[in-house]
Structure formats: C-alpha cells, structure tokens
C-alpha positions, 0 to 999 in steps of 0.5 A: 377929839382924836384924829390921824393923818398921813402922807406918802409919795406913793401910798399903797392900799393894803385893803387891796389883796394884790397889793397886800400880796405884793408887800408880802412877796418882798419878805425873804423866804427865810424870814417867817417871823418877819412875814408873820409881823407883816401879815399882822400889820396888814390885819391891823391896818385893815381893821383900823383904816386910815387915809394916806394922802399922796403928797411930799412929806415936806409940803404936807407937814408944812401945811398941816402941822400945828399944835391945837388948844386942848389936844396933843399933836404928834408927828411920827415917822419911821425909817424914812428920813434918810430917803428924803431929799435934803430940801424935804428934810429942811422943810420938815425940820422947819415945820417941826421948829415952827410947831415947837415954837407954837406949843404950849402946856395946853397945846403940846407938840411931840415928835416921835421917830424911829430912825437909824441912830446917827451915833451908830453904824447900821443897827440899831434903830433908835426910838426918840421922842421930843416933847414941847413946850419944854423940848425935853428929849427921850431915847425910849428904845433901840429896835431892830428895823424889822421888829425882830426885837425891842430894847426898851430904855424907858423914859431916860431923858437925854440931852438935846 
C-alpha cells in the first residue's frame, strides 16, 4: 500500500487559480527559470493531488508517525526546520526518535530532509537521509534552495 499525508499551519490549495497566481507573484521578475519550475510544480501538484491538513508539525508528526509492518515509512520536509518554534522542533525530534526506536527490517523508517547545511553559512542546502533500524546517515546532495542546481553526491555514508 502506498499513501502520503502532509500538514502545514496554513495550507494553500494550488488547484485554486487565484492561489496559484499569488504564489507565482512571489517570484521576482528577473527569475524566469524559477517561475518555470514553480509552474511545473503547480502542474504536478494539480495532477497528483494530496490532502494537506491544517496542523502544527509537532502535534501532527507525533500523532501520525509510526513504522508499519511491510511498509517503509518516510518523513520528508524541506526548508522549514529553522522556521519552527523550538518546542515544535523538540516534539518532531522526539517523534523521529520514537519512530526510529520502533523501526525494524520489516518496518523501516527513513527521515529525508532538505535543509540548510549547519556546517555552512547560507548555501547550499543539504539533502540528507537517515534510515532505521540501523540509523545509517547519508548526505545525498547539495542543492540550491530554489532548485537552480543539484550537486548529487551519491549514497556516501556520513557519520551521525
């Protein structure tokens, strides 16, 4: 079984033409490639709809994140960690720890994220993956925050 779920404190419905236009208005006029990527993302979101629940990330993750037998469970987020209040970060971190502790070979758990690299100032963003039950960490790529480029590093394991 394949499923997905998502949350945002104030989700936007890109199926609404006015909302899609508003998002496009946030892109600076001198960034046509970024606008094209956004339009492509809107088209994908419209063709593969997903329900995004209005919820706090901490409470939502805490209540929903649990490995299941026969399925890989993946928690994914991008460019949001630094915007969450510390208490929400703590709740999400605890939910990740709980899910990692419950992971087995038959019910693996993965944490995939694209966030600023704490070892560097500003750019690039780092795409990192941690997979349990073993807790192996991978630094998969460095990326531009708006998708202008990707430096694929492959599956090079990094220390935790």
